[in-house]
One Martini backbone bead per residue (centre of mass of N, CA, C, O) as a GRO file, in nm:
protein
  418
    1MET     BB    1  11.162   6.959   9.098
    2ARG     BB    2  11.050   7.091   8.846
    3ARG     BB    3  10.757   7.063   8.921
    4ILE     BB    4  10.769   7.233   9.185
    5LEU     BB    5  10.878   7.496   9.063
    6LEU     BB    6  10.641   7.530   8.871
    7SER     BB    7  10.424   7.549   9.082
    8SER     BB    8  10.535   7.795   9.237
    9PHE     BB    9  10.550   7.989   8.992
   10SER     BB   10  10.265   7.962   8.858
   11GLY     BB   11  10.096   8.035   9.107
   12SER     BB   12  10.221   8.314   9.150
   13VAL     BB   13  10.158   8.434   8.880
   14ILE     BB   14   9.850   8.428   8.918
   15GLU     BB   15   9.808   8.570   9.177
   16PHE     BB   16   9.976   8.833   9.083
   17TYR     BB   17   9.804   8.903   8.854
   18ASP     BB   18   9.555   8.964   9.014
   19PHE     BB   19   9.679   9.163   9.221
   20VAL     BB   20   9.813   9.371   9.013
   21LEU     BB   21   9.567   9.435   8.843
   22TYR     BB   22   9.445   9.608   9.073
   23VAL     BB   23   9.671   9.808   9.114
   24ILE     BB   24   9.634   9.934   8.822
   25ALA     BB   25   9.334   9.995   8.832
   26ALA     BB   26   9.353  10.190   9.082
   27ALA     BB   27   9.515  10.408   8.898
   28VAL     BB   28   9.334  10.409   8.595
   29VAL     BB   29   9.007  10.322   8.663
   30PHE     BB   30   8.843  10.339   8.946
   31PRO     BB   31   8.808  10.654   8.966
   32HIS     BB   32   8.605  10.642   8.696
   33VAL     BB   33   8.396  10.397   8.792
   34PHE     BB   34   8.363  10.412   9.140
   35PHE     BB   35   8.468  10.754   9.184
   36ASN     BB   36   8.314  10.985   8.990
   37ASP     BB   37   8.182  11.173   9.231
   38LEU     BB   38   8.456  11.280   9.263
   39SER     BB   39   8.735  11.410   9.284
   40PRO     BB   40   9.024  11.334   9.149
   41ASN     BB   41   9.197  11.314   9.418
   42MET     BB   42   8.973  11.157   9.583
   43ALA     BB   43   8.952  10.918   9.393
   44THR     BB   44   9.244  10.825   9.425
   45VAL     BB   45   9.229  10.784   9.731
   46ALA     BB   46   8.998  10.576   9.733
   47SER     BB   47   9.131  10.363   9.549
   48PHE     BB   48   9.379  10.327   9.749
   49VAL     BB   49   9.213  10.223   9.984
   50THR     BB   50   9.123   9.955   9.847
   51LEU     BB   51   9.409   9.857   9.818
   52ALA     BB   52   9.486   9.852  10.115
   53ILE     BB   53   9.276   9.641  10.206
   54GLY     BB   54   9.418   9.402  10.071
   55TYR     BB   55   9.679   9.428  10.240
   56VAL     BB   56   9.545   9.390  10.522
   57ALA     BB   57   9.447   9.085  10.452
   58ARG     BB   58   9.713   8.926  10.424
   59PRO     BB   59   9.781   8.853  10.729
   60LEU     BB   60   9.521   8.695  10.762
   61GLY     BB   61   9.582   8.484  10.545
   62GLY     BB   62   9.850   8.387  10.676
   63VAL     BB   63   9.708   8.283  10.937
   64ILE     BB   64   9.493   8.098  10.832
   65PHE     BB   65   9.679   7.931  10.621
   66GLY     BB   66   9.903   7.872  10.831
   67HIS     BB   67   9.741   7.695  11.018
   68PHE     BB   68   9.683   7.469  10.794
   69GLY     BB   69   9.970   7.434  10.685
   70ASP     BB   70  10.092   7.339  10.980
   71LYS     BB   71   9.861   7.099  11.020
   72LEU     BB   72   9.798   6.973  10.707
   73GLY     BB   73   9.952   7.142  10.481
   74ARG     BB   74  10.042   7.290  10.175
   75LYS     BB   75   9.873   7.193   9.923
   76GLY     BB   76   9.575   7.262  10.003
   77VAL     BB   77   9.615   7.559  10.021
   78LEU     BB   78   9.696   7.621   9.728
   79VAL     BB   79   9.425   7.540   9.602
   80THR     BB   80   9.242   7.731   9.755
   81THR     BB   81   9.368   8.008   9.695
   82MET     BB   82   9.331   7.994   9.389
   83LEU     BB   83   9.018   7.990   9.383
   84ILE     BB   84   8.973   8.256   9.538
   85MET     BB   85   9.131   8.443   9.346
   86GLY     BB   86   8.992   8.382   9.075
   87LEU     BB   87   8.692   8.449   9.149
   88SER     BB   88   8.732   8.742   9.264
   89THR     BB   89   8.850   8.861   9.012
   90ALA     BB   90   8.621   8.799   8.813
   91ALA     BB   91   8.406   8.960   8.983
   92ILE     BB   92   8.516   9.241   8.923
   93GLY     BB   93   8.453   9.223   8.604
   94LEU     BB   94   8.116   9.233   8.693
   95ILE     BB   95   8.097   9.509   8.816
   96PRO     BB   96   7.920   9.757   8.825
   97SER     BB   97   7.882  10.069   8.820
   98THR     BB   98   7.794  10.348   9.000
   99GLU     BB   99   7.585  10.455   8.796
  100LEU     BB  100   7.401  10.185   8.830
  101ILE     BB  101   7.431  10.101   9.171
  102GLY     BB  102   7.617  10.275   9.335
  103VAL     BB  103   7.742  10.197   9.645
  104THR     BB  104   7.753   9.882   9.573
  105ALA     BB  105   8.011   9.883   9.404
  106PRO     BB  106   8.239   9.944   9.613
  107ILE     BB  107   8.150   9.718   9.815
  108LEU     BB  108   8.218   9.487   9.616
  109LEU     BB  109   8.507   9.557   9.569
  110VAL     BB  110   8.604   9.528   9.854
  111THR     BB  111   8.528   9.231   9.897
  112CYS     BB  112   8.704   9.115   9.669
  113ARG     BB  113   8.974   9.243   9.790
  114LEU     BB  114   8.967   9.083  10.050
  115LEU     BB  115   8.991   8.795   9.910
  116GLN     BB  116   9.255   8.855   9.770
  117GLY     BB  117   9.426   8.902  10.032
  118VAL     BB  118   9.381   8.627  10.166
  119ALA     BB  119   9.488   8.453   9.939
  120VAL     BB  120   9.778   8.571   9.906
  121GLY     BB  121   9.856   8.522  10.202
  122GLY     BB  122   9.856   8.199  10.156
  123GLU     BB  123  10.030   8.152   9.891
  124TRP     BB  124  10.320   8.233   9.940
  125GLY     BB  125  10.402   8.031  10.156
  126GLY     BB  126  10.335   7.764  10.013
  127ALA     BB  127  10.509   7.800   9.760
  128MET     BB  128  10.777   7.843   9.908
  129LEU     BB  129  10.780   7.572  10.074
  130ILE     BB  130  10.760   7.360   9.859
  131ALA     BB  131  11.039   7.438   9.753
  132LEU     BB  132  11.232   7.457   9.997
  133GLU     BB  133  11.148   7.154  10.133
  134HIS     BB  134  11.269   7.002   9.866
  135SER     BB  135  11.547   7.120   9.872
  136PRO     BB  136  11.858   7.160   9.876
  137GLY     BB  137  12.053   7.348  10.088
  138ALA     BB  138  12.236   7.494   9.864
  139LYS     BB  139  11.934   7.579   9.702
  140ARG     BB  140  11.707   7.734   9.880
  141GLY     BB  141  11.706   8.020   9.771
  142PHE     BB  142  11.634   7.962   9.482
  143ALA     BB  143  11.377   7.800   9.526
  144ALA     BB  144  11.210   8.005   9.698
  145SER     BB  145  11.212   8.244   9.468
  146PHE     BB  146  10.978   8.131   9.283
  147ALA     BB  147  10.752   8.281   9.432
  148ASN     BB  148  10.872   8.566   9.365
  149LEU     BB  149  10.904   8.546   9.051
  150GLY     BB  150  10.594   8.553   9.002
  151ALA     BB  151  10.540   8.846   9.042
  152PRO     BB  152  10.676   8.984   8.789
  153ALA     BB  153  10.531   8.795   8.593
  154GLY     BB  154  10.246   8.873   8.674
  155ALA     BB  155  10.283   9.174   8.611
  156MET     BB  156  10.339   9.150   8.309
  157LEU     BB  157  10.061   9.031   8.244
  158ALA     BB  158   9.886   9.254   8.367
  159THR     BB  159  10.006   9.498   8.215
  160GLY     BB  160   9.967   9.385   7.925
  161SER     BB  161   9.655   9.347   7.933
  162ILE     BB  162   9.579   9.648   8.013
  163SER     BB  163   9.729   9.784   7.788
  164LEU     BB  164   9.569   9.659   7.555
  165ALA     BB  165   9.296   9.765   7.648
  166SER     BB  166   9.391  10.084   7.639
  167THR     BB  167   9.367  10.105   7.317
  168LEU     BB  168   9.107  10.182   7.355
  169PRO     BB  169   8.874  10.375   7.377
  170GLN     BB  170   8.800  10.536   7.662
  171HIS     BB  171   8.497  10.445   7.686
  172GLN     BB  172   8.554  10.135   7.639
  173PHE     BB  173   8.760  10.086   7.855
  174LEU     BB  174   8.569  10.187   8.096
  175SER     BB  175   8.332   9.996   8.033
  176TRP     BB  176   8.497   9.691   7.924
  177GLY     BB  177   8.802   9.649   7.876
  178TRP     BB  178   8.912   9.608   8.177
  179ARG     BB  179   8.758   9.329   8.234
  180VAL     BB  180   8.901   9.113   8.073
  181PRO     BB  181   9.151   9.049   8.246
  182PHE     BB  182   8.975   8.949   8.490
  183LEU     BB  183   8.837   8.710   8.340
  184LEU     BB  184   9.101   8.548   8.263
  185SER     BB  185   9.162   8.417   8.538
  186LEU     BB  186   9.009   8.152   8.496
  187LEU     BB  187   9.205   8.024   8.293
  188LEU     BB  188   9.463   8.030   8.478
  189VAL     BB  189   9.339   7.848   8.698
  190LEU     BB  190   9.322   7.582   8.536
  191VAL     BB  191   9.627   7.560   8.484
  192GLY     BB  192   9.720   7.565   8.784
  193MET     BB  193   9.558   7.321   8.891
  194PHE     BB  194   9.699   7.109   8.709
  195ILE     BB  195   9.979   7.149   8.849
  196ARG     BB  196   9.921   7.135   9.164
  197LEU     BB  197   9.793   6.834   9.171
  198ARG     BB  198  10.099   6.708   9.103
  199VAL     BB  199  10.192   6.771   9.389
  200SER     BB  200  10.375   6.704   9.662
  201GLU     BB  201  10.434   6.692   9.974
  202SER     BB  202  10.624   6.802  10.210
  203THR     BB  203  10.891   6.646  10.365
  204LEU     BB  204  10.921   6.803  10.624
  205PHE     BB  205  10.624   6.794  10.707
  206LYS     BB  206  10.582   6.479  10.712
  207SER     BB  207  10.791   6.441  10.948
  208LEU     BB  208  10.563   6.601  11.142
  209ASP     BB  209  10.261   6.514  11.117
  210GLN     BB  210  10.218   6.355  11.393
  211GLU     BB  211  10.234   6.659  11.551
  212ALA     BB  212   9.978   6.836  11.485
  213GLU     BB  213   9.819   6.841  11.760
  214LYS     BB  214  10.034   7.030  11.906
  215ARG     BB  215   9.938   7.252  11.679
  216LYS     BB  216   9.681   7.437  11.746
  217VAL     BB  217   9.810   7.767  11.742
  218PRO     BB  218  10.060   7.884  11.569
  219VAL     BB  219  10.049   8.197  11.610
  220LEU     BB  220  10.087   8.193  11.917
  221GLU     BB  221  10.364   8.051  11.911
  222VAL     BB  222  10.507   8.271  11.751
  223LEU     BB  223  10.453   8.518  11.938
  224ARG     BB  224  10.565   8.381  12.208
  225TYR     BB  225  10.862   8.244  12.085
  226HIS     BB  226  10.905   8.456  11.804
  227PRO     BB  227  10.913   8.784  11.807
  228LYS     BB  228  11.188   8.873  11.686
  229PRO     BB  229  11.164   8.746  11.397
  230VAL     BB  230  10.897   8.896  11.321
  231VAL     BB  231  11.012   9.186  11.332
  232LEU     BB  232  11.259   9.146  11.154
  233GLY     BB  233  11.101   9.044  10.898
  234ILE     BB  234  10.923   9.287  10.852
  235VAL     BB  235  11.139   9.506  10.814
  236VAL     BB  236  11.303   9.377  10.589
  237ALA     BB  237  11.056   9.357  10.380
  238ILE     BB  238  10.992   9.663  10.357
  239SER     BB  239  11.222   9.756  10.169
  240GLN     BB  240  11.090   9.641   9.894
  241LEU     BB  241  10.774   9.724   9.927
  242THR     BB  242  10.802  10.034   9.890
  243ILE     BB  243  10.901  10.013   9.597
  244ASP     BB  244  10.641   9.889   9.491
  245GLY     BB  245  10.440  10.120   9.575
  246ILE     BB  246  10.564  10.326   9.395
  247ALA     BB  247  10.606  10.182   9.107
  248SER     BB  248  10.320  10.014   9.072
  249SER     BB  249  10.127  10.280   9.149
  250TRP     BB  250  10.193  10.571   9.206
  251ALA     BB  251  10.368  10.640   8.941
  252VAL     BB  252  10.144  10.579   8.738
  253ASN     BB  253   9.944  10.790   8.830
  254HIS     BB  254  10.121  11.045   8.844
  255VAL     BB  255  10.207  11.058   8.546
  256VAL     BB  256   9.931  11.064   8.423
  257GLU     BB  257   9.835  11.323   8.572
  258LEU     BB  258  10.087  11.487   8.423
  259GLY     BB  259  10.022  11.366   8.095
  260ALA     BB  260  10.086  11.086   8.031
  261ASP     BB  261  10.069  10.808   7.848
  262ARG     BB  262   9.914  10.534   7.956
  263THR     BB  263  10.012  10.307   7.766
  264THR     BB  264  10.306  10.372   7.780
  265ILE     BB  265  10.341  10.337   8.088
  266LEU     BB  266  10.258  10.038   8.095
  267ASN     BB  267  10.479   9.935   7.906
  268LEU     BB  268  10.716  10.030   8.088
  269LYS     BB  269  10.642   9.862   8.334
  270ILE     BB  270  10.722   9.594   8.221
  271LEU     BB  271  11.034   9.655   8.239
  272GLY     BB  272  11.042   9.660   8.537
  273SER     BB  273  10.960   9.361   8.580
  274VAL     BB  274  11.204   9.248   8.428
  275ALA     BB  275  11.416   9.368   8.631
  276LEU     BB  276  11.307   9.222   8.869
  277PHE     BB  277  11.342   8.933   8.774
  278ILE     BB  278  11.650   8.931   8.717
  279ALA     BB  279  11.749   9.017   8.992
  280ALA     BB  280  11.613   8.794   9.164
  281PHE     BB  281  11.754   8.560   9.032
  282ILE     BB  282  12.051   8.642   9.089
  283SER     BB  283  12.034   8.685   9.403
  284ALA     BB  284  11.936   8.405   9.482
  285ARG     BB  285  12.193   8.258   9.376
  286LEU     BB  286  12.401   8.427   9.550
  287SER     BB  287  12.283   8.354   9.837
  288ASP     BB  288  12.403   8.055   9.824
  289ARG     BB  289  12.708   8.184   9.846
  290TRP     BB  290  12.696   8.469  10.038
  291GLY     BB  291  12.414   8.515  10.145
  292ARG     BB  292  12.151   8.711  10.259
  293ARG     BB  293  12.262   8.978  10.379
  294PRO     BB  294  12.435   9.100  10.153
  295LEU     BB  295  12.194   9.144   9.947
  296LEU     BB  296  12.006   9.305  10.130
  297ALA     BB  297  12.206   9.537  10.177
  298ILE     BB  298  12.271   9.626   9.893
  299GLY     BB  299  11.968   9.694   9.810
  300THR     BB  300  11.928   9.910  10.044
  301VAL     BB  301  12.159  10.105   9.970
  302ALA     BB  302  12.052  10.162   9.682
  303ALA     BB  303  11.784  10.273   9.770
  304LEU     BB  304  11.879  10.515   9.930
  305ILE     BB  305  12.038  10.652   9.679
  306PHE     BB  306  11.756  10.652   9.490
  307VAL     BB  307  11.526  10.810   9.589
  308PHE     BB  308  11.548  11.105   9.468
  309PRO     BB  309  11.599  11.029   9.174
  310MET     BB  310  11.329  10.875   9.140
  311LEU     BB  311  11.136  11.110   9.215
  312ASN     BB  312  11.244  11.325   9.012
  313LEU     BB  313  11.176  11.158   8.760
  314ILE     BB  314  10.870  11.130   8.807
  315GLN     BB  315  10.809  11.443   8.832
  316THR     BB  316  10.846  11.523   8.528
  317GLY     BB  317  10.625  11.335   8.345
  318THR     BB  318  10.798  11.143   8.168
  319ALA     BB  319  10.849  10.849   8.017
  320GLU     BB  320  11.161  10.836   8.026
  321SER     BB  321  11.179  10.887   8.335
  322PHE     BB  322  11.002  10.663   8.424
  323ALA     BB  323  11.171  10.430   8.311
  324THR     BB  324  11.424  10.482   8.474
  325ALA     BB  325  11.302  10.465   8.753
  326VAL     BB  326  11.165  10.176   8.738
  327ILE     BB  327  11.400   9.998   8.643
  328ILE     BB  328  11.599  10.068   8.869
  329GLY     BB  329  11.411  10.024   9.114
  330GLN     BB  330  11.333   9.716   9.041
  331PHE     BB  331  11.617   9.606   9.050
  332ILE     BB  332  11.667   9.667   9.339
  333GLN     BB  333  11.426   9.512   9.448
  334GLY     BB  334  11.527   9.233   9.343
  335THR     BB  335  11.786   9.214   9.520
  336ILE     BB  336  11.599   9.167   9.773
  337LEU     BB  337  11.390   8.948   9.685
  338GLY     BB  338  11.553   8.695   9.628
  339PRO     BB  339  11.647   8.624   9.954
  340LEU     BB  340  11.383   8.664  10.127
  341ALA     BB  341  11.233   8.398  10.154
  342ALA     BB  342  11.458   8.235  10.292
  343PHE     BB  343  11.504   8.415  10.525
  344LEU     BB  344  11.215   8.391  10.649
  345ALA     BB  345  11.206   8.080  10.680
  346GLU     BB  346  11.483   8.053  10.857
  347LEU     BB  347  11.335   8.178  11.129
  348PHE     BB  348  11.181   7.907  11.136
  349PRO     BB  349  11.031   7.625  11.217
  350THR     BB  350  10.859   7.387  11.056
  351ARG     BB  351  10.592   7.393  11.237
  352LEU     BB  352  10.592   7.740  11.178
  353ARG     BB  353  10.674   7.854  10.890
  354PHE     BB  354  10.422   7.940  10.752
  355THR     BB  355  10.321   8.147  10.963
  356GLY     BB  356  10.582   8.316  11.010
  357ALA     BB  357  10.650   8.399  10.711
  358SER     BB  358  10.378   8.518  10.638
  359LEU     BB  359  10.347   8.728  10.858
  360CYS     BB  360  10.593   8.895  10.766
  361PHE     BB  361  10.523   8.949  10.464
  362GLN     BB  362  10.223   9.048  10.485
  363THR     BB  363  10.274   9.283  10.676
  364ALA     BB  364  10.482   9.427  10.493
  365ALA     BB  365  10.279   9.460  10.259
  366SER     BB  366  10.080   9.639  10.398
  367LEU     BB  367  10.275   9.862  10.481
  368GLY     BB  368  10.435   9.901  10.214
  369SER     BB  369  10.230   9.860   9.958
  370GLY     BB  370   9.949   9.945  10.064
  371PHE     BB  371  10.029  10.253  10.193
  372THR     BB  372  10.221  10.407  10.000
  373PRO     BB  373  10.031  10.534   9.784
  374LEU     BB  374   9.854  10.696   9.991
  375ILE     BB  375  10.088  10.854  10.126
  376ALA     BB  376  10.209  10.975   9.872
  377THR     BB  377   9.958  11.126   9.776
  378SER     BB  378   9.917  11.298  10.031
  379LEU     BB  379  10.188  11.441  10.051
  380VAL     BB  380  10.195  11.567   9.758
  381THR     BB  381   9.919  11.719   9.794
  382ALA     BB  382   9.998  11.883  10.065
  383THR     BB  383  10.297  11.996   9.947
  384GLY     BB  384  10.363  11.997   9.624
  385GLY     BB  385  10.576  11.752   9.656
  386ILE     BB  386  10.875  11.515   9.722
  387ALA     BB  387  11.037  11.571   9.982
  388VAL     BB  388  10.883  11.438  10.218
  389LEU     BB  389  10.865  11.161  10.090
  390GLY     BB  390  11.174  11.115  10.076
  391TRP     BB  391  11.239  11.131  10.386
  392VAL     BB  392  11.049  10.910  10.479
  393TRP     BB  393  11.179  10.682  10.301
  394LEU     BB  394  11.467  10.700  10.416
  395GLY     BB  395  11.386  10.626  10.711
  396VAL     BB  396  11.281  10.341  10.647
  397LEU     BB  397  11.546  10.227  10.511
  398ALA     BB  398  11.732  10.271  10.751
  399VAL     BB  399  11.591  10.071  10.940
  400CYS     BB  400  11.627   9.822  10.765
  401LEU     BB  401  11.932   9.821  10.749
  402VAL     BB  402  11.992   9.782  11.051
  403THR     BB  403  11.836   9.508  11.070
  404ILE     BB  404  12.013   9.352  10.876
  405LEU     BB  405  12.295   9.390  11.037
  406ILE     BB  406  12.181   9.237  11.311
  407ALA     BB  407  12.141   8.994  11.168
  408SER     BB  408  12.154   8.664  11.105
  409GLU     BB  409  12.279   8.413  10.941
  410SER     BB  410  12.101   8.127  10.743
  411ARG     BB  411  12.208   7.955  10.505
  412THR     BB  412  12.334   7.702  10.705
  413ARG     BB  413  12.079   7.614  10.828
  414ASP     BB  414  11.913   7.350  10.986
  415LEU     BB  415  11.582   7.277  10.931
  416SER     BB  416  11.562   6.989  11.077
  417ALA     BB  417  11.667   7.118  11.376
  418ILE     BB  418  11.414   7.354  11.432
   0.00000   0.00000   0.00000
């Protein structure tokens, strides 16, 4: 079981290192390297559009790899997604700037970003289910969380690596320094593959393996027979993913644009990832005792209360205020993230669990994390302040809270019986 949890965690660390690395680069690098022929505001918007494209591809990845994960098994999908993610990330580090090859540069960037999105869309479901379906029922919330715990750990690595590169002089950082963290992805992939190849297939899946031919198109069966869990899962997951979009991308760019030191902000962002990791670890353990819904509700209520304090702190433009906003915000995010993986998995039967859970989480990621930085930037630019952004965010979180309250508790559900 320790090897399985290590595989789930380490694979997610690598996948989210790659994915979050792009998120940070989209905020502080790409506007200057790939969109430097635009005005500063439009360059930022264009960079965040490419960021959103990767998130849009995540549900597609969830459907594609969910199909094969539900028909052929979880393990093969995990190896494939890791290879795609590592190669596409390294390729980003090799793309020449727009000054050298013109419009071909952003086209190549978007292509690599699409591949990243497809890969991480399949990674999360496989990593989560390998852990959850091997674990004892009383600990499956904690086991499933290891796929989610990989996200803040990967974010720490990504933020730390690009923060270190940003200590170079500005022209060196924008010329080649930012590329080094992307190229390091290849080394991480080798480590991850060594761990992944030593893990056995999910026992719950193997018990249904002889029925694989009956599951011709899992996504159609999910949408036809389980539409309510799909909608419920997407809305609940959006609650923490909007926090991610604000704290991980928009806030970093906004504070740097207001004059804060880039390297300092990136270092402080690491503290936010630490807070996210700790909170997710604790809440996942508690969800096996108290249930999934109480932790999800507590985190969402806290997010509602902290919306305007967080935005006002970010708007001050100081490193200290940014640190307070992001550390508290991501601790709240972690409270929701901890039980979320098990909650989504427990909505669906084993034969459709990969597709169903992935479709929920990756669609929510597309809507929550993918478009939030773009929407936030557009609203703040159009209105000159954070008030409208705050009210829109409050409305989204309120809908999420109502959905959590009407959902049924799934902690004691027998997964082998559904």
